[in-house]
C-alpha positions as CSV (number, residue, x, y, z in Angstrom):
1,M,77.7,101.6,50.0
2,K,77.1,104.7,52.2
3,P,76.0,104.2,55.9
4,L,72.4,104.8,56.6
5,S,73.2,108.1,58.4
6,A,75.0,109.6,55.4
7,R,72.2,108.9,53.0
8,F,69.7,111.6,51.9
9,P,66.3,109.8,51.4
10,F,64.5,110.4,48.1
11,A,61.3,111.3,49.8
12,L,63.1,114.2,51.7
13,K,64.6,115.4,48.6
14,M,61.2,115.5,46.8
15,M,59.7,117.2,49.9
16,L,62.3,120.0,49.7
17,L,62.2,120.1,45.9
18,T,58.4,120.4,45.6
19,G,58.0,122.6,48.7
20,A,60.5,125.2,47.6
21,L,59.1,125.1,44.1
22,I,55.4,125.7,45.2
23,A,56.6,128.2,47.8
24,I,58.6,130.1,45.1
25,L,55.7,130.2,42.6
26,M,53.2,131.1,45.3
27,G,55.3,133.9,46.5
28,A,56.0,135.1,42.9
29,G,52.2,135.1,42.3
30,L,51.4,137.1,45.5
31,F,54.1,139.6,44.7
32,Y,52.6,140.0,41.3
33,L,49.2,140.5,42.6
34,Y,50.3,143.0,45.3
35,S,52.4,145.0,42.5
36,V,49.3,145.0,40.1
37,S,47.1,146.1,42.9
38,S,49.4,148.9,44.0
39,N,49.6,150.1,40.4
40,I,45.8,150.1,40.0
41,I,45.2,152.0,43.2
42,T,47.9,154.6,42.2
43,Q,46.6,155.1,38.7
44,Q,43.0,155.5,39.9
45,T,44.0,157.9,42.6
46,E,46.0,159.9,40.0
47,S,43.2,159.9,37.5
48,H,40.6,161.1,40.2
49,L,43.0,163.8,41.4
50,R,43.5,165.1,37.8
51,D,39.7,165.3,37.2
52,I,39.4,167.2,40.5
53,L,42.1,169.6,39.4
54,Q,40.7,170.2,36.0
55,G,37.3,170.8,37.6
56,G,38.9,173.3,39.9
57,L,40.5,175.3,37.2
58,L,37.0,175.9,35.6
59,R,36.1,177.8,38.7
60,F,38.6,180.5,38.2
61,S,36.5,182.8,36.1
62,P,38.0,186.2,34.6
63,G,36.6,187.9,37.5
64,L,38.3,185.6,39.9
65,Q,41.4,185.9,38.0
66,K,41.4,189.7,38.3
67,D,41.1,189.1,42.0
68,L,44.1,186.9,41.8
69,R,46.1,189.5,40.1
70,L,45.2,191.9,42.5
71,L,46.2,189.8,45.4
72,T,49.5,188.8,43.9
73,Q,50.3,192.6,43.4
74,E,49.3,193.4,47.0
75,I,51.4,190.6,48.5
76,L,54.5,191.4,46.4
77,S,54.2,195.2,47.0
78,R,54.1,194.6,50.8
79,A,56.8,191.9,50.9
80,I,59.8,192.5,53.2
81,P,62.8,193.1,50.9
82,I,65.1,190.0,50.8
83,T,68.2,189.2,48.9
84,E,68.9,186.0,47.0
85,K,71.4,184.8,49.6
86,E,68.9,185.3,52.4
87,L,66.3,183.5,50.3
88,L,68.6,180.5,49.8
89,A,69.0,180.4,53.5
90,V,65.2,179.6,54.0
91,Q,65.0,175.8,55.0
92,E,61.4,175.2,55.6
93,S,59.3,178.3,55.2
94,E,59.4,182.0,56.2
95,D,56.8,184.9,56.2
96,S,57.6,187.6,53.7
97,L,54.8,189.9,55.2
98,S,54.6,191.7,58.4
99,P,51.6,190.4,60.8
100,E,49.9,193.7,60.3
101,D,50.1,193.2,56.4
102,I,49.0,189.5,56.9
103,D,45.9,190.6,58.7
104,S,45.3,193.3,56.2
105,I,45.3,190.9,53.2
106,I,43.3,188.3,54.9
107,T,40.5,191.0,55.4
108,M,40.5,191.9,51.7
109,P,37.2,190.8,49.8
110,E,39.3,189.4,47.0
111,Y,41.1,187.1,49.4
112,G,37.8,186.0,50.8
113,R,36.3,185.2,47.4
114,I,39.5,183.2,46.5
115,I,39.4,181.2,49.9
116,Q,35.7,180.3,49.3
117,E,36.5,178.9,45.8
118,L,39.3,176.8,47.2
119,R,37.1,175.6,50.0
120,A,34.3,174.7,47.2
121,I,36.9,172.6,45.4
122,K,37.4,170.8,48.6
123,A,33.7,170.4,49.3
124,S,33.2,168.9,45.7
125,T,34.9,165.7,47.1
126,L,32.4,165.2,50.0
127,P,30.9,161.6,50.0
128,A,27.4,163.1,50.2
129,D,25.7,165.7,47.9
130,A,27.1,169.2,48.5
131,Q,25.1,172.4,48.2
132,W,26.4,175.9,47.5
133,K,27.0,177.9,50.8
134,K,29.6,179.8,52.4
135,F,32.2,177.2,53.7
136,H,34.1,177.4,56.8
137,Q,37.5,176.0,57.2
138,I,36.2,172.7,58.7
139,I,34.1,171.2,56.0
140,R,31.8,168.2,56.8
141,D,28.7,166.8,55.4
142,A,25.6,165.9,57.3
143,Q,27.0,162.6,58.4
144,G,30.2,164.3,59.7
145,N,32.5,163.0,56.7
146,R,35.4,165.2,55.4
147,P,36.1,165.8,51.8
148,G,38.7,163.6,49.9
149,I,40.8,166.7,49.3
150,R,43.1,167.5,52.3
151,Y,44.7,170.7,51.1
152,A,43.9,173.2,48.2
153,Y,46.1,176.2,47.8
154,L,47.4,178.8,45.4
155,L,51.1,179.6,44.6
156,I,53.3,181.7,42.5
157,P,57.1,181.4,41.8
158,H,59.4,183.6,43.7
159,P,60.8,186.3,41.5
160,L,64.4,186.0,42.8
161,H,64.7,182.2,42.5
162,P,62.7,179.3,40.6
163,G,63.3,176.9,43.5
164,Y,61.2,178.8,46.0
165,S,57.6,179.8,45.8
166,I,55.1,182.3,47.5
167,F,51.7,181.1,48.9
168,L,48.9,183.2,47.7
169,A,46.0,181.5,49.6
170,D,45.4,178.3,51.4
171,A,41.9,176.9,52.0
172,D,43.0,176.0,55.6
173,Y,44.9,179.3,56.4
174,E,43.4,179.6,59.9
175,A,45.0,177.9,63.1
176,I,42.2,175.7,64.3
177,D,42.3,172.5,66.4
178,M,40.8,170.4,63.7
179,N,41.5,166.9,65.3
180,G,40.3,168.1,68.7
181,N,43.3,167.1,70.7
182,G,43.5,170.5,72.5
183,S,46.5,171.8,70.8
184,I,47.5,173.2,67.3
185,D,49.6,170.5,65.7
186,D,52.2,171.1,62.8
187,E,49.6,170.4,60.1
188,E,47.2,172.8,61.8
189,E,49.6,175.8,61.7
190,P,48.1,178.7,59.6
191,T,49.4,179.0,56.1
192,N,49.7,182.8,55.9
193,P,49.5,184.7,52.6
194,G,53.0,185.7,51.4
195,L,54.6,182.5,53.0
196,I,57.9,181.7,51.2
197,F,59.1,178.1,51.2
198,P,61.3,175.9,48.9
199,V,59.6,173.8,46.3
200,E,60.5,170.1,47.2
201,G,58.1,168.1,45.3
202,L,58.6,167.3,41.5
203,T,54.9,167.8,40.8
204,I,54.8,171.4,41.9
205,Q,58.3,172.2,40.4
206,E,57.2,170.9,37.0
207,S,53.9,173.0,37.1
208,L,55.7,176.3,38.3
209,Q,58.5,176.2,35.9
210,K,56.9,174.5,32.8
211,N,53.5,176.1,33.1
212,I,51.8,172.6,32.7
213,L,49.4,170.4,34.6
214,T,51.2,167.7,36.5
215,T,50.2,164.8,38.9
216,A,52.4,162.7,41.0
217,K,53.0,159.1,39.6
218,E,53.3,157.5,43.0
219,F,52.5,158.4,46.8
220,E,54.8,160.6,48.6
221,K,55.5,160.6,52.3
222,D,56.6,163.4,54.5
223,K,56.2,164.3,58.2
224,W,52.6,165.1,57.8
225,G,51.6,161.8,56.2
226,T,51.2,160.0,52.9
227,W,49.9,162.1,50.0
228,M,49.5,162.5,46.2
229,T,49.7,165.8,44.8
230,A,48.6,167.6,41.6
231,A,49.2,171.1,40.4
232,A,48.1,173.2,37.3
233,P,48.6,176.7,36.2
234,I,45.7,179.2,36.1
235,R,46.1,180.9,32.8
236,D,44.5,184.2,31.4
237,A,43.0,184.3,27.8
238,A,46.5,185.0,26.5
239,G,47.8,181.9,28.2
240,N,49.9,183.7,30.6
241,M,50.2,181.9,34.1
242,I,48.7,183.9,36.8
243,A,49.1,181.4,39.6
244,V,49.4,177.6,40.3
245,L,46.5,175.6,41.9
246,G,47.7,172.8,43.9
247,I,45.6,170.2,45.7
248,D,46.8,167.3,48.0
249,I,44.9,164.0,48.7
250,S,45.6,162.1,51.7
251,A,46.5,158.4,50.8
252,Q,46.0,157.0,54.2
253,S,43.0,154.9,53.1
254,Q,44.7,153.7,50.0
255,M,47.8,152.8,52.0
256,Y,45.6,151.0,54.5
257,E,44.1,148.9,51.7
258,L,47.5,148.0,50.5
259,Q,48.7,147.1,53.9
260,K,45.9,144.7,54.3
261,L,46.5,143.2,50.9
262,R,50.2,142.8,51.9
263,E,49.5,141.2,55.2
264,M,46.9,138.8,53.6
265,S,49.6,137.8,51.2
266,F,52.1,137.1,54.0
267,L,49.5,135.1,55.8
268,L,48.6,132.9,52.8
269,L,52.4,132.4,52.2
270,G,52.9,131.5,55.7
271,I,50.1,129.0,55.6
272,A,51.5,127.5,52.3
273,I,54.8,127.2,53.9
274,L,53.4,125.2,56.8
275,L,51.1,123.0,54.6
276,I,53.3,122.4,51.6
277,P,56.1,120.3,53.3
278,A,53.6,117.9,54.8
279,S,51.8,117.3,51.6
280,S,55.0,117.2,49.6
281,F,56.4,114.5,52.1
282,F,53.4,112.5,51.6
283,L,53.6,112.7,47.8
284,A,57.1,111.9,47.8
285,R,56.8,108.8,50.1
286,W,54.0,107.6,47.6
287,L,56.4,108.2,44.6
288,A,59.5,106.8,46.3
289,K,57.9,103.5,47.4
290,P,58.3,101.8,44.1
291,L,61.8,103.0,44.0
292,E,62.6,101.6,47.3
293,M,61.2,98.2,46.3
294,L,63.4,98.4,43.2
295,G,66.5,99.4,45.1
296,T,65.9,96.5,47.6
297,A,65.6,94.1,44.6
298,V,68.9,95.5,43.0
299,K,70.7,94.8,46.2
300,K,69.5,91.3,46.2
301,V,70.7,90.8,42.6
302,S,74.1,92.3,43.7
303,E,74.1,89.4,46.2
304,R,73.6,86.9,43.4
305,N,69.8,86.4,44.2
306,Y,68.4,86.0,40.6
307,E,65.0,84.8,41.8
308,I,63.9,88.3,43.0
309,R,61.1,90.0,41.1
310,V,59.2,93.4,41.7
311,P,55.6,94.0,41.1
312,E,54.5,95.0,37.5
313,S,51.1,96.3,38.3
314,G,49.7,99.6,36.8
315,N,50.1,101.3,33.5
316,D,52.6,104.1,34.5
317,E,56.4,104.4,34.1
318,F,57.1,102.6,37.5
319,A,55.3,99.5,36.0
320,E,57.3,99.8,32.9
321,L,60.6,100.0,34.9
322,G,59.5,97.0,37.1
323,K,58.9,94.9,33.9
324,T,62.1,95.8,32.4
325,F,64.1,95.0,35.7
326,N,62.5,91.6,35.7
327,E,63.4,90.9,32.3
328,M,67.0,92.1,33.1
329,V,67.3,89.7,36.1
330,T,65.9,86.8,33.9
331,A,68.6,87.5,31.3
332,I,71.5,87.9,34.0
333,R,70.4,84.3,35.4
334,S,70.5,82.9,32.0
335,Y,74.0,84.3,31.3
336,S,75.2,83.3,34.8
337,E,74.2,79.8,34.2
338,N,75.8,79.7,30.7
339,L,78.8,82.1,31.6
340,E,81.7,79.6,30.9
341,V,80.2,78.5,27.5
342,L,79.8,82.1,26.5
343,I,83.4,83.0,27.7
344,D,85.1,80.2,25.8
345,A,83.1,81.1,22.7
346,R,83.9,84.7,22.8
347,T,87.5,84.0,23.6
348,L,87.7,81.8,20.6
349,E,86.2,84.7,18.5
350,L,88.8,87.1,19.8
351,S,91.6,84.8,19.2
352,E,90.5,84.2,15.6
353,S,90.1,88.0,15.0
354,L,93.4,88.7,16.6
355,A,95.2,86.0,14.4
356,A,93.5,87.4,11.4
357,V,94.6,91.1,12.4
358,Q,98.3,89.7,13.1
359,A,98.3,87.9,9.8
360,L,97.2,91.2,8.0
361,K,99.6,93.2,10.1
362,Q,102.5,90.8,9.2
363,Q,101.6,90.8,5.6
364,Q,101.5,94.6,5.6
365,D,104.8,94.9,7.4
366,A,106.3,92.4,4.8
367,D,105.1,94.8,2.1
368,Y,106.6,97.8,4.0
369,Y,110.0,95.8,4.3
370,L,110.2,94.8,0.6
371,T,109.5,98.5,-0.3
372,T,112.2,99.8,1.9
373,L,114.7,97.0,0.3
374,I,113.8,98.4,-3.0
375,A,113.8,102.2,-2.0
376,N,116.8,102.3,0.3
377,P,119.6,101.7,-2.3
378,L,118.0,104.6,-4.4
379,F,118.5,107.0,-1.4
380,R,122.4,107.3,-1.3
381,D,125.0,110.0,-0.9
382,R,127.0,109.2,-4.0
383,N,128.8,112.5,-4.3
384,R,132.7,112.1,-4.4
385,S,133.7,115.6,-5.0
386,Q,136.7,116.8,-3.2
387,T,135.5,120.4,-3.2
388,V,131.7,119.9,-2.6
389,N,130.8,117.8,0.5
390,T,127.2,116.5,0.8
391,S,125.7,114.5,3.7
392,F,122.0,114.1,4.7
393,I,119.6,112.8,7.4
394,L,116.5,110.8,6.4
395,R,114.0,109.9,9.2
396,Q,110.5,108.6,8.0
397,K,107.5,108.9,10.4
398,K,106.2,105.4,9.9
399,K,108.3,102.9,12.0
400,F,107.5,99.1,11.7
401,S,109.1,95.8,12.5
402,F,109.2,92.7,10.3
403,K,110.6,89.5,12.0
404,H,114.0,90.6,13.4
405,W,114.3,93.7,11.3
406,S,113.2,97.3,12.2
407,S,113.0,99.9,9.7
408,E,110.9,103.1,8.6
409,L,108.8,104.1,5.7
410,G,107.8,107.4,4.3
411,G,107.9,109.9,1.3
412,D,111.1,111.9,1.9
413,L,114.3,111.2,-0.1
414,C,117.5,112.6,-0.7
415,V,120.2,111.8,-3.6
416,T,123.4,113.1,-4.4
417,G,126.0,112.4,-7.1
418,N,128.3,113.8,-9.7
419,I,128.0,114.5,-13.4
420,Q,130.1,116.3,-16.1
421,L,128.6,118.8,-18.5
422,R,130.7,120.5,-21.2
423,G,133.9,119.4,-19.6
424,E,132.9,121.0,-16.0
425,H,132.4,118.7,-13.0
426,Y,129.2,119.2,-11.1
427,S,127.9,117.9,-7.9
428,M,124.2,117.1,-8.2
429,F,121.8,117.3,-5.2
430,F,118.2,116.3,-4.8
431,N,115.8,116.8,-1.8
432,G,112.1,115.8,-2.1
433,D,109.0,115.1,-0.1
434,A,106.2,112.9,-2.0
435,M,102.7,113.8,-0.8
436,G,100.6,111.1,1.1
437,K,101.2,109.0,4.3
438,S,103.1,105.6,4.5
439,M,102.7,103.6,1.4
440,Q,101.3,106.4,-0.8
441,G,104.3,108.7,0.2
442,A,106.7,105.8,-0.1
443,G,105.5,104.9,-3.5
444,G,106.1,108.6,-4.7
445,A,109.5,108.5,-3.2
446,L,110.2,105.3,-4.8
447,V,109.2,106.4,-8.3
448,M,111.3,109.6,-7.9
449,G,114.3,107.7,-6.5
450,A,114.3,105.4,-9.4
451,L,113.9,108.3,-11.9
452,I,116.6,110.4,-10.4
453,N,119.1,107.5,-10.4
454,A,118.1,106.8,-13.9
455,I,118.7,110.4,-14.9
456,M,122.2,110.3,-13.2
457,V,123.2,107.1,-14.9
458,R,122.1,108.4,-18.2
459,S,124.1,111.7,-17.6
460,Q,127.1,109.8,-16.8
461,T,127.1,107.5,-20.0
462,N,125.2,109.6,-22.6
463,E,127.6,111.7,-24.5
464,S,124.8,113.8,-26.0
465,V,123.7,114.7,-22.4
466,K,127.3,115.7,-21.5
467,T,127.1,118.5,-24.1
468,Q,124.2,120.3,-22.4
469,T,124.4,123.4,-20.1
470,P,123.4,123.1,-16.5
471,K,120.2,124.9,-17.3
472,E,119.4,122.7,-20.2
473,W,120.2,119.5,-18.0
474,L,117.8,121.0,-15.2
475,R,115.1,121.6,-17.8
476,D,115.2,118.2,-19.4
477,A,115.2,116.5,-15.9
478,F,112.2,118.7,-14.8
479,H,110.1,117.8,-18.0
480,E,110.8,114.2,-17.6
481,M,109.8,114.2,-13.9
482,Q,106.7,116.1,-14.6
483,R,105.7,114.0,-17.6
484,I,106.1,110.7,-15.3
485,F,104.2,112.2,-12.4
486,E,101.3,113.8,-14.5
487,S,100.7,110.2,-15.7
488,F,99.3,109.3,-12.2
489,D,96.2,111.5,-12.9
490,G,96.6,113.6,-9.7
491,A,97.3,110.6,-7.3
492,M,100.9,111.4,-6.9
493,F,102.7,114.7,-6.2
494,I,106.1,115.7,-4.9
495,T,107.8,118.8,-3.7
496,C,111.5,118.9,-4.3
497,I,114.6,121.0,-5.1
498,L,117.0,119.7,-7.8
499,G,120.2,121.5,-8.3
500,L,123.9,121.4,-9.6
501,V,126.9,122.9,-7.9
502,Q,130.0,123.7,-10.2
503,E,132.8,122.1,-8.2
504,T,135.5,124.6,-9.0
505,K,133.7,127.8,-9.2
506,G,130.9,127.3,-6.5
507,Q,128.0,128.3,-9.0
508,V,124.7,126.7,-8.0
509,Y,121.9,126.0,-10.5
510,Y,118.6,124.7,-9.3
511,F,114.8,124.8,-9.4
512,N,112.4,124.7,-6.6
513,A,109.0,122.9,-6.9
514,E,107.0,124.2,-4.0
515,H,109.7,122.8,-1.7
516,P,110.7,124.9,1.6
517,L,113.4,127.5,1.1
518,P,117.0,126.3,1.5
519,V,119.2,128.0,4.1
520,L,122.7,129.6,3.5
521,Y,125.1,129.3,6.4
522,R,127.9,131.8,5.9
523,D,130.1,133.2,8.5
524,R,128.3,131.6,11.2
525,K,125.1,133.3,10.1
526,A,122.1,131.8,8.7
527,S,119.8,133.3,6.1
528,W,117.4,132.2,3.4
529,F,119.1,131.1,0.2
530,G,117.9,132.3,-3.1
531,T,114.3,133.6,-4.0
532,S,111.0,132.7,-2.7
533,R,109.7,132.4,-6.2
534,Q,108.7,128.7,-6.7
535,M,106.9,126.4,-9.2
536,Y,104.0,124.1,-8.5
537,K,104.5,120.5,-7.1
538,I,105.8,117.9,-9.7
539,G,102.7,116.2,-11.0
540,N,100.6,119.3,-11.0
541,P,98.9,119.4,-14.4
542,F,98.6,123.2,-14.2
543,Q,102.2,123.8,-14.1
544,E,102.7,126.9,-16.1
545,T,106.4,128.0,-15.9
546,F,109.9,126.7,-15.5
547,E,112.6,128.7,-14.0
548,V,116.3,127.8,-13.2
549,L,117.7,129.8,-10.2
550,K,121.3,130.8,-10.1
551,E,123.4,131.5,-7.0
552,Q,127.2,131.9,-6.2
553,L,128.8,130.2,-3.2
554,K,132.0,131.1,-1.5
555,P,134.4,128.9,0.0
556,G,133.3,127.7,3.4
557,D,129.6,128.2,2.7
558,I,127.0,125.7,3.8
559,V,123.5,125.2,2.2
560,I,121.0,123.3,4.1
561,L,117.9,121.8,2.3
562,G,115.1,120.3,4.2
563,S,111.5,119.1,3.9
564,D,108.5,120.7,5.8
565,G,108.9,118.1,8.6
566,R,111.8,120.4,9.9
567,S,109.1,122.7,11.5
568,D,105.9,120.6,11.7
569,F,105.0,119.6,15.2
570,I,102.1,117.8,16.8
571,D,102.2,119.2,20.3
572,R,102.8,123.0,19.5
573,E,101.8,125.5,17.1
574,D,103.8,125.9,13.9
575,P,106.9,128.0,14.7
576,D,107.6,131.3,12.8
577,D,109.8,131.4,9.8
578,D,113.0,132.2,11.8
579,F,112.7,129.0,13.8
580,F,114.7,126.9,11.5
581,L,117.4,129.6,10.9
582,D,118.1,129.6,14.7
583,V,118.2,125.8,14.5
584,V,121.0,126.0,11.7
585,E,122.9,128.8,13.8
586,K,122.9,126.9,17.1
587,A,123.9,123.7,15.3
588,D,126.9,125.5,13.6
589,G,125.8,124.1,10.1
590,E,126.0,120.4,11.4
591,I,122.9,118.4,10.4
592,E,123.1,115.8,13.4
593,S,122.9,118.8,15.9
594,M,120.1,120.3,13.9
595,Y,118.0,117.0,14.0
596,E,118.5,116.9,17.8
597,S,117.4,120.4,18.2
598,I,114.2,119.9,16.1
599,L,113.5,116.9,18.3
600,Q,113.9,118.8,21.3
601,A,111.5,121.5,20.1
602,G,108.5,119.1,19.9
603,E,107.0,115.8,18.5
604,I,107.5,115.8,14.8
605,R,104.3,115.3,12.8
606,D,105.7,114.3,9.5
607,D,108.8,112.7,7.7
608,I,111.9,114.8,7.8
609,S,115.0,115.1,5.7
610,L,117.9,117.5,5.9
611,L,120.6,117.7,3.1
612,R,123.8,119.4,3.9
613,I,125.9,120.9,1.0
614,S,129.4,122.4,1.9
615,Y,131.5,124.1,-0.6
616,L,135.3,123.9,0.0
617,G,136.5,125.9,-3.0
618,K,139.1,125.4,-5.6
619,E,142.0,125.6,-3.2
620,N,140.7,122.4,-1.4
621,E,140.6,120.6,-4.6
622,E,144.3,121.5,-5.4
623,S,145.3,120.6,-2.0
624,L,143.6,117.1,-2.1
625,K,145.4,116.0,-5.3
626,G,146.8,112.7,-4.6
627,S,144.6,112.4,-1.5
628,N,144.1,108.6,-2.3
629,E,147.8,108.0,-1.8
630,I,147.9,110.0,1.3
631,Q,145.0,108.1,2.8
632,K,146.8,104.8,1.8
633,T,150.0,106.0,3.7
634,I,147.8,107.1,6.7
635,V,146.0,103.5,6.9
636,S,149.7,101.8,6.5
637,L,151.0,104.0,9.4
638,I,148.1,103.1,11.6
639,H,148.5,99.5,11.1
640,E,152.2,99.7,12.0
641,K,151.1,101.7,15.1
642,K,153.1,104.8,14.0
643,F,150.5,107.1,15.3
644,E,152.6,110.2,15.5
645,E,153.7,109.9,12.0
646,A,150.2,109.3,10.8
647,L,148.9,112.5,12.7
648,D,151.8,114.4,10.9
649,T,150.6,113.0,7.5
650,I,146.9,113.9,8.2
651,Q,147.9,117.6,8.2
652,H,148.3,117.3,4.5
653,I,144.5,116.5,4.2
654,H,142.2,119.6,4.2
655,A,141.1,120.3,7.8
656,E,137.4,120.9,6.6
657,S,136.8,117.4,5.2
658,F,135.4,114.1,6.1
659,F,138.6,112.1,5.9
660,Y,140.6,114.6,8.2
661,H,138.3,114.1,11.1
662,Y,137.7,110.4,10.4
663,Y,141.3,109.4,10.5
664,R,142.0,111.6,13.7
665,S,139.2,109.7,15.5
666,Y,140.5,106.4,14.2
667,I,144.0,107.1,15.8
668,A,142.4,108.4,19.0
669,F,140.3,105.2,19.2
670,R,143.4,103.0,18.7
671,Q,145.2,105.1,21.4
672,N,142.2,104.6,23.9
673,Q,141.4,108.4,23.8
674,Y,137.6,107.6,23.5
675,T,136.5,111.3,24.2
676,A,138.6,112.8,21.5
677,A,137.5,110.0,19.1
678,R,133.8,110.7,19.7
679,E,134.5,114.3,19.1
680,S,136.2,113.9,15.8
681,L,133.6,111.2,14.6
682,E,130.7,113.7,15.3
683,K,132.5,116.2,13.0
684,A,133.1,113.5,10.4
685,I,129.5,112.4,10.5
686,G,128.6,116.3,9.8
687,F,130.4,115.9,6.5
688,S,129.0,112.5,5.5
689,A,126.1,111.3,7.5
690,Q,125.8,108.3,5.3
691,S,129.2,106.9,6.1
692,V,128.9,103.4,7.4
693,Q,132.5,103.4,8.5
694,A,131.9,106.5,10.7
695,W,128.8,105.1,12.4
696,K,130.4,101.6,12.9
697,L,133.4,103.3,14.6
698,L,131.1,105.6,16.8
699,G,129.4,102.5,18.0
700,R,132.6,100.9,19.0
701,V,133.5,104.1,20.9
702,Y,130.2,104.2,22.9
703,A,130.5,100.3,23.5
704,K,134.1,100.9,25.1
705,T,132.6,103.7,27.4
706,G,129.7,101.5,28.6
707,E,127.1,103.6,26.8
708,K,125.3,100.6,25.2
709,V,122.0,102.4,24.4
710,L,124.1,104.9,22.2
711,A,126.1,102.2,20.7
712,R,122.9,100.3,19.7
713,K,121.6,103.6,18.0
714,C,124.7,103.9,16.1
715,L,124.5,100.3,14.8
716,E,120.8,100.7,13.9
717,R,121.9,103.8,11.9
718,V,124.3,101.5,10.0
719,L,121.4,99.1,9.3
720,E,119.4,102.0,8.0
721,I,122.0,102.8,5.5
722,K,123.0,99.2,4.8
723,P,120.3,96.9,5.8
724,D,122.2,93.7,4.7
725,D,125.2,94.1,6.7
726,E,125.3,90.9,8.7
727,K,128.4,91.8,10.7
728,T,126.6,94.7,12.2
729,M,123.6,92.6,12.8
730,R,125.7,90.1,14.7
731,A,127.2,93.1,16.8
732,L,123.7,94.6,17.4
733,N,122.5,91.1,18.8
734,K,125.4,90.9,21.1
735,L,124.4,94.3,22.6
């Protein structure tokens, strides 16, 4: 439990949470109110300014428009010549007329009439009723109030550059101390006719350049204050712009109102920030009190005090929680008083369930074991050809133990043998993968294994079969397999390759029923063997065609067949197509090394089988005539410990054969040369992975070198091939 100083009370959490939430909501509400108020004031000011401007435009009658044209011509004709470069150098404003010309224009009656109209526009915004009269520059009503319009003026665009304009007239063109401070301020300076200045405001620019009425969408600030500007072109009857009327309204009063609203919002928010924490704290304390009582009660229960109770008064959630807690404590007390009885009863139930599960498991493993006893004799390397060597590795995914036996079960199978067709000797090979897991796959493999072996026996004894061609034999075998597996009504399928190798010529005849492509290893280079054309799985009722493929092997060629487990991993994505080609090349065509490489690549997801076919050629057959007698001679010399003579005799056996490497390893073992013995045995097993003698001898080599784990694996491999080998069982128990 945390020390008290490290705890963060619930009441404080509630205070901070509710306080922050209310402050955020209130701040957002005040901000929204201020934004809306600001927008309303701005829009109302803009609308008011537009109305004044439109009313002002109506005052410029054709006669007054004529005065404007005359005034414009007079100003432009008297203007001091200026280049565009000099014009662009003007930063604030600059007179384009001489003082004499300015005085002359101001005294023009046209100028006076225009000034009076501008001042009348300003006077129209006085708070009190305004009567027509001649207006002076300082305009006030009877109460001394000034008009809402601060400035009213007329402009034309400068003929040299649209970014500059020329003042025609300003209602406040005289330099008068309007605020009475005894000096002429910047805003009280005279605005002379012909004054050039750069147009900065977007409102004036649009009206000058686009010949349209425009009003500012928001207040603008400059060194003279805060304003909102509107401008509109004065057009003649033909729609041509004569000048632009501009008016500025001071926004000081509006900004003052907004400032008051902003200050009031901050004041309210400050008061809320001060009051909310206190009220939130008292609210949180009120809510936390039942929880504190419940926490105290829970602590008492943890101290094995099962008499504690909490109040259940009220109809809210806390009352319901208290009621549930009290019921829980009552149940805990009941359990604690009868705990030993409950434990004994539960233990008995679990023991009975475990015994039932173990009985079912033992029965299942017994079924597995009986299935392997039936299936294993069917998966044999029975090829005895002197020119075509075969060996295979068969590893099923499902591992199990029954009593003191360990074995495996799955759907992969390999079978090899020899048949004779039309006087030619052929080595038969079969590699298959029955669909389904554990018993389903094993059932398919068992049926196919029995079927292939039956076909082999019939082919060796039935004279009519011996008259068939390889293609006819493969066709009949295929149709027989297809017929048997179709009878399972889609419950059993198998992918496979069944083929024949002509032992003297190296011709290969085979069919591929949706099995992974074989690999040809020739001149230390791996490539795909044959064509990618395939038939459907055996047992598929939609099987359409049957095709026998034919390839030619050269002496020294190795063909590798394998199920899809060779590249199907759990802990990684499926590798690309070249993965298995690389495995074959790195292993130099030896299936034991291939299997080790596949294991190193990742955890295998499925059963895996690899079948190796090595074609030695006709020359090897001729060199191996009488090999049985040579082998007997070698065995006799070894028993007589004439190892040198035995090694000389071994040279008469073809170097690329199982017997050559096996006898060399045996002699090395008898001479205590265990490293040489191991190397030769690994090569021998590469030719015949199902050789019990080779695996036994390799186990003895590892036992002699103290590598007991490897020795056990070798003996376990012997039992996989020959499960009833009692001598190997005894040796394994000793290890």
